[in-house]
C-alpha angles and dihedrals in degrees: 000000000000118000119208115203112210109221113223114231116262116270091251091057092045089052093049091056090063117095093220093055090050093048091047094049089048094049093047092046095048090047092047092050092045091051093046092048096048095044092044091050091049091049095052092046090051090048090050093049093047092048089047092051090052091049092048088049091051091045092050092052093047089051094050093049093045090051091049093049092050096046102031111015094157096048096102095168092061093044090048090051090052096044105033108022110038096063092055090066094057115091096189133032097024115201130199129207131199122193116199126187125228090279096052095256116140114249102172129009129180107246113260094018092116091052094049100042139032099238095196089055090047090054091048096047092050100041112122092008107089118186096005119127108231127188115241134170117233128226092266095042098268120146115243139178111214131186136176128207137174116238123195112221123217138014107286089023114251100174140010123235132191123232120202118192130183126182122196107232096173091116089055092047091049089051091050090050092053088049092052090049089052088048093057090045089056091048092051089046091050092050088054103039104035096062091051092046092044092048090053090049092047094047089051093046094050098044093093089052089053091050091052087050091051090051092048091052092055091054118098137147089278097042106049094137094083116114138180116245106227097191112121095011119128113260095256092053092039089057091046091048089048090052090048090049090051089051091052090049090055093044091049090050092046092050089049091051092046090050093049090043093052091048091048091048090051091049096047095043093046095056099061091036091053089046091052091045092049094048090050093048091049092047091049098042091087142345113299136189125256091257093049091051090048092053091051091049092048091049090049090047092054091049091048091053090049090048091048091048090052094049089047091053093049092051090047091050090048088053094051090049094048117107089215096058112116123201121229095222122193133161106272130186099225091207091060091046090054091045090055091049088048092053091048095052101031095093094053091045091049090051087057095046093248127140113228115191143154132228127199140168128243094264120071115248110226122184137172103234145127102275095202095050095043090050087054093051096047092042090054091053093049093046090053093047092050091047094053099039120092124231111284092032129113142230118204127193118199136175132196140162131216130167095350093308121116120214124198118185131193113188130177138181091224134128094292131215124280111246092241089059099049094085090057104042093100093051115110115261091005115147125184087205107022094185092052093046092051091050093049092046094249118159100195091238100102100090090040089058092047092052089047091052093049091049090055090052090050092249140112144234125231125185128193120182143165123195112251093009104068142253135272123200120194122199113197125187143152111275089225134037115263118255112263116241118244 
């Protein structure tokens, strides 16, 4: 014998299958993406604004120097103050300026510029890119933005000078470095906190689902009274709980019907079986004459026929209630169908002194239906009507059609049905007068079969009755078969 060991899934896979873990992972991932996006967007906006402020500062300095060279090219004191002295007053974000004549010789230079920057490298990096702020690293590792521009001197211009400007952006770079550090701290904190918060949210969110599952586990065929309390649930889960409760109501009703049906079957099957057994035991108790044996056999045969009819009705009822049952529809003249039923039951009606007739309109009533099943349904109604109508009474069958709906009515002038019994007349094995039904051989399945046949045809059964005045049963169904869905 070969034994196969079933390998259990790894813990990570088992964890992933839980709804709480999936919700937690979803919350954490969504929160992490949101934080990264927001923080990164803020960082890039900040970098852009700092670069823009540096460019504006460089552009402003170039504008000031160009204006001075155009208006006062020989005022060296003013130029010296702008180039050599102003930067000394700035504590942060130092800047350096170098002014070259038209031959490239330095005229003015901010003190310390040569020590902080490689001036030859500055000239190479800015060549051919006038007015553009270019990043550059200083001699001591500081971050700079440098630019170069030509400036005409005099009005009208007599010569062209070159302005070189470098601004120290180390403070801004340090600020951005601290921001990036804070960014990573936030990301790490998000990775640590969001799963915990997400797990708590997920557990709180699925608690109603767990309560519903616990209720479902307590439900069994003997405990169908459990229901889910929908108070305090979110609308979606409240709707789900309500649907679940409705399903339980239908199940409980079905179980009650099945239990009653089983009890009724046992009772109705036991009676003919006991009668047959009793007749056989009596016949075999001692020697009998031929006539006595014949009587016993005839009685047993009657009970066997009754038992066979009951089983046949049960099988037919099961067929009408099966979702896999297919109708053999055909175009049927309802008047001809009712005439056939009248011909079949006319003799038994006449024996009881009952008038059996049909009534139709001028227009023919045509419907697509299963002829055999509909004959069975109308026949059951006529049989009931004849059985519960006294001598001298009448049973009338009628057919009509209106707005693609066919109506078949069977009305009698019989004893009628009490109002309290009307809601149950379609229940299986229900008899308004059990003693009379037993004596007449009725099984209490006739109207249940009629209702099943009408449901198969997409129709319905209505019954109106007054005790002592008679009963009227109306069968309503579509005149044509519904279109099949593709």
